[in-house]
N, C-alpha and C positions, 0 to 999 in steps of 0.2 A: 879658211873658216872665218866667218864674220865676227865682229865684236859682240853683236847681240847674241849669236848662238853660243859663243864662248861664255858669256855671262850666264846664260840659261843653264849651260852644262855645269858651270861652277856652283850655281845655286842648287841644282839637283844633287850634286856630289856633296855639298855641305849639309844639305838636308838628310841625305842618306847616312853620312858619317855621324851627324848629331842624333838621329834616331837609333842608330846602332849602339852608340855610346850610352844612350838612355836605357835601352833594352838591356845591355850587358851590366850596367850599373845597378839595375833593379832586379836582375835575374836571381841573385843570391838572397834577396830579402824574403823572409818568411820560411827559409829552409830549416832553421833551427827551431825545434818544437820541444818545449819543456826545459827543465833545468839540467845542468851537467853535474854528474855525480863523480866524486873521487873514485879511483880504481878500486874495485872489489867491495864497494859498499853502496847500497841503493836504498837503505832504510831511512829515508828522509820524509818529512811531513808531506802528506798529500795536499792537493789544492783545497779539498774539502776541509781538511784539518785547519789549514791556514785561514780559510774564510770564516771558520766558526770559533776560533780560539784567539783570545786577547794575547798579543805578544808582550814579552817583558823586554823593555829597552835597556840594553847594556852596551857600553862602549860605542854608543851612537847607532846601534843596530837593533832591528827587531829580532828577538831571540825566542825560540820555542823549545820547551822541554818535550822531547819526543823520542821514543825508543831508548830511554835511559841515558840520554845526553842532551846537552844544549846545542841546538842547531840554529844556524843563521845563514842569510844570503850574503855572498861576497861577490858582488857584480852579478854575473850570470850563472854562478855556481853555488851549490850548497856547501857549507863547511860546518865544522863542529869544534868545540873546545876539547882538547885531549885531556886536560885537567879542569875540573869544575872551578871557576873563579869564586872567591869567597862571597861576593855580592849576589851571584846567582844561586849559590848554595843557600844563603839566608832567605832569598825569595822563595825557593823551592820548599823550604821548611815551613813557610807560612801557609801553605796549602796548594792544592792543584790549580792549574790555570783555569780561568773562567772560560767556559764553553757556551756558545750561543746556539739556539736551535731556530730554524725558520719554518718549522712545521706548525700547523694549526694545533690548538690545544687538544689533547687526547690523541694526537698522532693522526687525526682524520683530515681529509681534504677540506679546505674551506669552501663555503657556499659560493655559488656562482654570483657575480655581481648583478644587482637589480637593474634591469633595463626598462626604460619607459617607452 
């Protein structure tokens, strides 16, 4: 086998190995959809609730009062406080969390944009 054909073969092999590694490295991306919940409990705030509710920041985390407990994200998982911390209790006693709405006034669809 000549030097030129050996170099060509090594280049093809290196390209194949590189492409395979890239494919295998990205194959697992995007497989996890949604948050991970602790065993036996799945009553955590929905995406719609998170998008429309102002969080209460406690202990450096965005915390939400939902389902009768304070819930927060811990990495890729939802978690909650087993006992309500005093600071969050005081915040809860001040009133319900502020909720936003993105519907047009009166709950009707907004008018179509004017085009020229």
